[in-house]
N, C-alpha and C positions, 0 to 999 in steps of 0.2 A: 512611809512602806517597808510591811514585813518581809524579809528573809527566812522563807524555809529551809535547811537543808535536809534533800533526799538521801535515802541510804546508798543508794547509787551516785551522787556527787552532782545531782542536779539542783539549780540553785531555781525553787517557785517562789516568785513574787505574787503576793496578793495587791494589786490596786484599785480599791472600792471593788467592782466588778469585773475588771479587765486581771485575768492573769495569762502572763508570760512564764514559759519551761525555757530556760539557759539551759545548754548542755557546755557543760563545761565545771571548775573546781567551784569558783565561789564570783560575788561580784568583783568587777575592776576599779569601783569607784567607794573610796573610803567614808567609812562616818560621817570624817570630820570636813570633807570636802564637798557632802551633797549640797548640803543648806549652804556656805558658799556660791557655787556655782548656779543652786536657785536663786538666791537672791541678786546674784549677777543678770542673768537672763531676766527675774522681775524689770530691774535695773534697766535694760537696754530694750525690753516691751512698752515700758512705760516712756522713756525716750522718742521711739517711731511712732507710739501713737499721739503724744505731744506735739508731735512737728506734725504728723497727719493733721489733727483738729488746728493749729497753728494756721497752716497753711490755706487750710479749704478755708476758715474764718477771714484770710485775709484776701484772698483773693476774690472768695465768689459769695463773699457774705458783706451785709454794709454795716459798718462799725456799732454803730446802735442795736442790730442785731444781735451782735457776736458780745457786744456785753451787756444784755438782758440773757441770753442764754445761758455765761457765765453764770450770775448773777444766780437765775433759777438753776442751773445745775446744781451748784453750789447749798442750797437751800433742799433742793429734790435729794440729791443723792446723798451729798456730804455731812446734813443733819440728823439722820436717825445714823448715822456711823460714830459720829462722834457723843447724842445719847448713850447709845449700845456700849462705849468705849466705858462713860463716864458713870453710869447709875448700873446698867444691867451686869454689865462686868462686876464692878464691883459688889453688888446684890449675889452674885455666884460664889464671889469669894467667901463671902461673909456665912453665905450657908454650908461653903464644905469645911467653913472651920471647925474644929472641935468647943 
């Protein structure tokens, strides 16, 4: 997120296609705390989603159905991400190197 100072002390934040105008001096969140806060929020959301999946699988699905759903989810969703991290990201970095 980029913060731009306007001459009349408005802080304008540009985030994708959303623009928010704040009336005040400057943003209250420091640049050092915001990544940690984002990481903490992502961890909380991940735990909530995992808990929801666990109780849904435990009480509403058969054990073999949950097992095969987990295996197919790993193959379909995680293997492309791992491939990109191992191959695609390395190719991008080598292309950028002088």
